[in-house]
C-alpha positions, -999 to 999 in steps of 0.1 A, spaced: 303 116 -189 273 130 -171 292 161 -160 303 167 -196 268 161 -209 253 186 -184 280 211 -193 272 208 -230 234 210 -225 239 240 -202 261 258 -227 235 251 -254 208 267 -232 230 297 -224 238 302 -261 202 298 -273 190 321 -245 218 346 -252 225 348 -215 248 375 -203 268 357 -176 288 387 -164 261 399 -139 262 365 -122 300 365 -122 301 401 -108 275 391 -82 298 362 -70 328 385 -70 311 409 -47 300 382 -22 266 374 -36 250 340 -41 237 321 -71 204 304 -63 199 272 -83 164 258 -82 162 222 -93 131 203 -103 137 166 -104 112 147 -126 118 110 -123 115 85 -152 90 62 -133 71 60 -100 97 41 -80 102 55 -45 130 80 -43 144 101 -15 148 138 -22 183 138 -7 194 110 -30 183 128 -62 204 158 -51 234 134 -46 228 118 -80 230 153 -96 264 161 -81 282 156 -115 254 175 -132 259 205 -108 296 204 -116 288 205 -153 265 234 -148 292 253 -129 317 245 -157 293 260 -183 287 291 -162 323 296 -153 314 299 -117 326 276 -89 296 257 -75 306 266 -39 288 299 -46 255 280 -54 227 278 -29 206 248 -41 169 245 -38 158 210 -48 123 198 -55 114 162 -62 83 162 -85 72 126 -78 41 130 -99 58 145 -130 71 114 -148 94 121 -177 102 90 -198 125 74 -206 153 89 -184 137 115 -162 146 152 -163 162 179 -142 149 215 -148 171 243 -136 163 279 -128 191 303 -118 188 336 -99 211 358 -80 210 376 -47 234 403 -35 252 403 -1 231 433 10 198 415 7 
């Protein structure tokens, strides 16, 4: 269910932002990488390990890949746990996507 929800929310952002996904898909086809920056904002101040929030987002990452139409094996993930940015009631994951060609 989480994967599907992330796919739907990602598609909504893609459509609202009128993203052209072809450059990302072309980049992957030529050996480039998709850089996915993730800001994890927890719902409370409980102690969390940064590696655990990445693992908890596994299905979300799959949903994002589904929405983009790009296999997530081409993602290079850059996670940041924002311990002091509390977002109630469930927390929040903010995503920024950039590309980098193979020649860089």
